[in-house]
N, C-alpha and C positions, 0 to 999 in steps of 0.2 A: 541419486534422484534429484539433484540440483538442476542446473542449467537455467534457472530463472534469475533475472537481474531485478533486484528489489531496492526500493527506497522506503525506509522506515521513517515515518514522520510522527514524532511524539516529543513532548517537552520533559518527559521523565527519563533523565539520564541513566539511572540504574536499569530501567527496563530496556532502553535502547541497547545498552552494553550487553545485557544478558541475551536478548534476541539476536543481536548481531553475531555474537560469538557462537551461539547454537546454530544459526543458519549458515554461517560461513563454514563450520565444521561439516555441514551437510552438502557442501559444494556450491552454495549459492553465492552470487556476486551481490554484496550488500553495501549500500550507502545509507547514511542517516541524515536527517534534518530535524532540528529542534524548533524551527519556526516555519510558518506558512511561506514567508518570503524566500527562505532558503530552499524549500521544496519546489517552489515555482521556478526559481532560477535553475535548479538542477533539471527539472522536467522540460524546460523550454529550450534545452540544448537541441540542436538539430543534427541527427535525429535524436529523439528522446531515448536515453540509454536504459530505460527500465521497462520491464514487462508488467510489474505490479507495484503499486504504491500502497503501503499499509498506513492508513491515516487515522490518527486520533482526532476526535471532534473538538477537544479542548486544547487549543494552542494559545500562546501568549499574545500573538499579534493579529490573529484573525480566526474566527470560528471555522472549524473543519468543514462544516456544512457550506460555508461561503467559499472555501478553497476548492471543494470538490468539483464544481463545474469548470473552474479555471484549469484544474489538472486534466479533466476529460477533454477540454478544448486544446490542450497542449499537443496531444497526439491521439489520433483516432483508434490506435491499437492498444493504448494504455488501459489497464484494468485497475480498479481501486477497491481495496478491502478496508472497510471502516472497522477500526479497532477501538472500541469505546466502552465505558461503563454505562453509557446511555443507549438504550435500544435505538436502532436505525432501520428504517424501511426504505428500500429503493423505490417503493410506490410513489414517493414524492417527486421522483425524477421524470423527465420526459421519457416516453416509451422507448425511444431509440438508444437511450443510455442505460436502461435498467439491466441489460445483460452484462454490462461492463462493471457493475458495482455489486458488491456483496458486503456482509458484515459479520463480525464475530464479537461476542460480548465479553468484556473483561470481567473478572480475571479468567485467563485460559492458560493451558500448558503450551509450551513451544510446539509440541507435536500437533496440537489442535490448530495452531496457526498455520503450520505447514500444510495440513490437509485442506484447510479453508482456501489457501492460496491456489492449490492445485485443482480444487473444485471450481474456482473462478477462472483459472487459466490452464485448463487441461492440455491445450496444445503445446505447452511448454515442457511437458514431461518428455524427456528424451531428446528434446530439441537442443540445438546448439546455438549459442549467441554469436 
């Protein structure tokens, strides 16, 4: 059920390691970033190598809410799943970006993250990268 290329952006190293291991076992291509700057650098490659970015709102170098529009601008096909202990509503975004952003509230089980990613990017089910 993999075939999604993911970037996990969070400064919690144990969480990144757990999610990466779980998702890679599921057949996903997973990369990680612990800072906003690292995430931007990885997403601004041409073409962007990710289908979905899983983004925490609390990062050490830039708030996730500030990083979000920069990620969306990096590639028009990129989807972002906000993963935070703080509720997030895509209603604050411009209408044309709302379908590209969803959220999941921490704490969650890895399987819940997987389902949220596929709800956001259903075209990636069975697709090859």
